[in-house]
Backbone bond lengths (Angstrom), bond angles and torsions (degrees), N, CA, C in turn:
res aa  C-N    CA-C-N  psi(-1)  N-CA   C-N-CA  omega(-1)  CA-C   N-CA-C  phi
1 M - - - 1.486 - - 1.521 107.14 -
2 S 1.264 120.02 116.35 1.404 122.79 -169.44 1.578 116.78 -94.96
3 D 1.309 118.12 -51.52 1.432 118.93 -172.99 1.514 115.37 -114.60
4 N 1.322 115.08 5.22 1.461 119.72 -179.99 1.527 114.95 55.98
5 S 1.346 113.19 37.75 1.457 121.26 173.49 1.502 110.84 -74.05
6 A 1.375 112.93 175.35 1.546 117.37 178.14 1.501 110.61 -55.05
7 P 1.362 120.85 -47.15 1.483 116.58 177.50 1.501 115.38 -59.38
8 D 1.368 118.41 -33.63 1.423 121.00 177.49 1.507 109.36 -68.60
9 I 1.314 119.40 -38.69 1.456 119.87 -179.14 1.519 110.08 -71.30
10 I 1.324 118.64 -39.95 1.469 120.27 173.36 1.514 112.61 -58.73
11 E 1.368 116.11 -39.87 1.459 121.47 176.42 1.541 110.40 -59.45
12 A 1.297 117.31 -45.53 1.467 126.05 -178.87 1.584 106.28 -60.42
13 L 1.353 116.57 -51.69 1.465 123.25 177.87 1.544 109.22 -57.75
14 A 1.269 118.62 -39.80 1.467 119.51 -176.96 1.487 109.84 -71.81
15 A 1.306 120.38 -34.58 1.426 122.92 -179.58 1.557 108.72 -71.99
16 E 1.343 118.41 -38.02 1.451 120.74 173.08 1.519 111.68 -66.73
17 Y 1.281 117.63 -41.80 1.489 120.56 174.07 1.454 111.85 -56.89
18 S 1.315 122.23 -43.99 1.341 128.36 -178.67 1.578 109.61 -64.53
19 R 1.315 117.78 -41.34 1.462 121.58 175.35 1.469 112.54 -62.80
20 I 1.370 114.47 -42.88 1.514 119.89 -176.74 1.563 108.26 -70.42
21 K 1.282 116.32 -51.84 1.497 119.61 -171.07 1.504 115.27 -92.60
22 G 1.305 116.97 -8.59 1.491 116.94 178.49 1.565 114.44 76.95
23 V 1.273 120.01 10.39 1.470 124.24 179.67 1.510 108.79 -136.84
24 R 1.343 114.45 147.27 1.456 120.17 176.27 1.524 107.27 -88.71
25 R 1.347 116.21 133.94 1.427 122.47 175.98 1.509 108.77 -145.19
26 D 1.341 115.08 135.42 1.468 119.49 171.46 1.534 110.64 -79.22
27 L 1.257 117.78 119.30 1.410 123.91 179.38 1.482 113.21 -84.36
28 R 1.357 114.61 147.54 1.461 123.01 175.39 1.493 110.03 -124.51
29 A 1.346 115.60 156.05 1.492 118.99 -177.20 1.568 107.81 -61.44
30 S 1.293 118.86 -27.86 1.413 121.21 -176.86 1.530 115.69 -77.52
31 D 1.391 116.38 -17.47 1.447 121.64 -178.51 1.557 113.02 -56.09
32 R 1.282 119.91 123.88 1.420 126.96 174.27 1.541 109.75 -74.41
33 I 1.293 119.45 130.39 1.432 120.84 -175.05 1.491 111.23 -63.24
34 V 1.231 121.21 -51.72 1.479 126.43 -176.62 1.584 109.40 -79.14
35 E 1.311 116.17 -59.74 1.430 120.39 -170.77 1.563 114.99 -69.34
36 D 1.348 117.74 -39.45 1.467 117.67 -178.03 1.542 112.27 -92.66
37 L 1.361 114.98 -38.50 1.421 118.96 -173.51 1.554 112.88 -94.71
38 R 1.280 115.05 -10.87 1.453 120.73 -178.58 1.552 113.55 54.34
39 I 1.365 114.23 43.65 1.432 120.95 176.75 1.501 112.24 -100.15
40 D 1.368 112.69 132.77 1.494 115.52 -179.35 1.498 106.78 -87.63
41 S 1.319 117.09 177.50 1.462 122.29 -171.29 1.577 110.49 -67.79
42 I 1.290 119.14 -33.96 1.464 122.78 176.56 1.517 110.76 -62.98
43 S 1.350 114.43 -48.46 1.490 123.12 -179.33 1.527 109.97 -64.29
44 A 1.296 117.73 -37.95 1.493 123.30 178.24 1.525 108.17 -65.18
45 I 1.334 120.19 -40.94 1.484 121.77 178.39 1.551 106.75 -66.00
46 E 1.297 120.05 -40.95 1.487 121.30 178.33 1.537 110.29 -58.24
47 M 1.357 115.11 -41.47 1.507 117.28 -178.76 1.555 107.54 -66.94
48 L 1.327 119.39 -41.58 1.402 121.14 179.41 1.543 113.00 -64.08
49 V 1.365 116.49 -38.78 1.448 118.46 177.60 1.546 110.02 -64.27
50 R 1.318 117.70 -34.74 1.491 116.58 172.69 1.502 114.39 -59.71
51 V 1.318 115.33 -42.85 1.465 118.47 175.44 1.506 113.82 -62.76
52 E 1.346 115.15 -38.23 1.487 121.72 179.33 1.593 106.89 -61.06
53 E 1.410 114.57 -45.44 1.472 115.30 178.59 1.516 113.68 -64.86
54 L 1.264 115.42 -36.41 1.518 120.38 178.96 1.487 112.11 -62.91
55 L 1.350 117.01 -44.86 1.435 120.36 -169.09 1.591 111.84 -103.80
56 G 1.312 117.58 -9.35 1.469 117.89 -176.51 1.483 117.87 68.48
57 I 1.326 111.96 28.50 1.510 117.49 178.69 1.509 111.44 -119.92
58 S 1.308 118.99 169.56 1.472 122.19 177.32 1.487 109.40 -105.32
59 I 1.327 116.69 121.84 1.419 120.09 178.30 1.525 109.67 -115.86
60 V 1.355 117.30 -42.33 1.444 120.83 -174.19 1.513 114.79 -60.94
61 A 1.337 117.25 -30.50 1.438 121.30 177.61 1.531 114.69 -81.72
62 D 1.301 112.41 -3.78 1.521 117.01 -176.91 1.573 109.72 -79.72
63 P 1.292 121.81 131.35 1.416 118.96 -179.10 1.543 114.14 -68.10
64 R 1.322 117.23 -16.15 1.440 119.41 -179.87 1.485 114.28 -72.51
65 I 1.367 119.31 -9.42 1.514 117.02 175.84 1.467 112.64 -62.83
66 A 1.322 119.07 -23.97 1.477 122.49 -178.69 1.571 109.55 -59.50
67 G 1.307 116.51 -24.33 1.507 118.38 -177.62 1.514 113.18 -93.21
68 L 1.325 119.14 0.07 1.410 117.71 -171.29 1.636 110.86 -79.83
69 S 1.210 114.34 126.62 1.509 115.60 177.34 1.479 112.22 -128.09
70 T 1.339 123.28 -14.54 1.393 124.41 178.25 1.544 113.04 -128.70
71 I 1.298 116.70 166.52 1.510 118.82 174.24 1.512 109.70 -62.52
72 G 1.322 117.70 -36.03 1.480 121.06 177.62 1.466 112.82 -64.74
73 D 1.359 120.76 -31.66 1.396 127.12 175.59 1.567 110.08 -62.20
74 I 1.370 113.06 -42.38 1.426 117.20 174.64 1.531 115.52 -61.94
75 L 1.321 111.79 -44.12 1.506 117.93 178.05 1.561 110.43 -61.40
76 E 1.306 115.54 -40.36 1.483 120.21 179.62 1.596 109.14 -65.75
77 L 1.315 117.69 -46.53 1.430 120.01 176.73 1.516 114.60 -58.68
78 V 1.339 112.60 -43.74 1.508 116.73 176.08 1.559 109.70 -58.45
79 A 1.254 115.63 -43.34 1.496 116.59 -179.41 1.476 112.31 -63.86
80 V 1.296 119.63 -40.11 1.440 127.49 177.23 1.528 109.23 -61.67
81 I 1.292 117.50 -51.82 1.506 123.06 -179.26 1.527 109.07 -61.04
82 R 1.304 117.88 -42.09 1.455 122.22 -179.47 1.481 110.49 -65.37
83 S 1.298 119.02 -30.33 1.484 123.79 -176.65 1.522 106.56 -81.63
84 G 1.287 121.17 -12.00 1.494 121.44 175.82 1.449 114.25 92.45
85 A 1.381 117.83 8.10 1.442 121.01 -179.57 1.617 111.15 -66.01
86 E 1.310 113.01 143.63 1.447 118.70 -175.59 1.555 109.01 -76.94
87 P 1.338 119.51 145.87 1.451 125.02 176.12 1.578 108.06 -64.04
88 T 1.274 110.56 144.09 1.539 117.05 174.28 1.526 108.29 -115.63
89 A 1.350 115.86 161.77 1.425 119.23 178.24 1.485 113.21 -64.71
90 E 1.323 117.40 -39.86 1.441 123.29 -179.84 1.539 111.77 -124.40
91 R 1.304 113.50 145.03 1.472 118.82 177.23 1.541 110.46 -98.17
92 T 1.323 115.24 126.52 1.458 116.45 -175.17 1.489 108.69 -82.03
93 A 1.365 115.39 143.12 1.467 118.09 -179.29 1.454 112.35 -82.46
């Protein structure tokens, strides 16, 4: 993974998903974490920790993770965190 772009982040999430679920799956931004991927909250945190390790940023401590429902939401949050935007109490839809 070279530049930590969205495809690199999705690849890292897919690798962690594979480790957790025991199956390989190509992830899409539209995939819903609970409904489509059947990921529970603990496994979702494990996936976010993998992204933290990859990018050297803090995601899990950010209050905006409560509003994450899709892989695309994760990508958007990563972009906001990397831009230096401050966390807010509520995430707007």
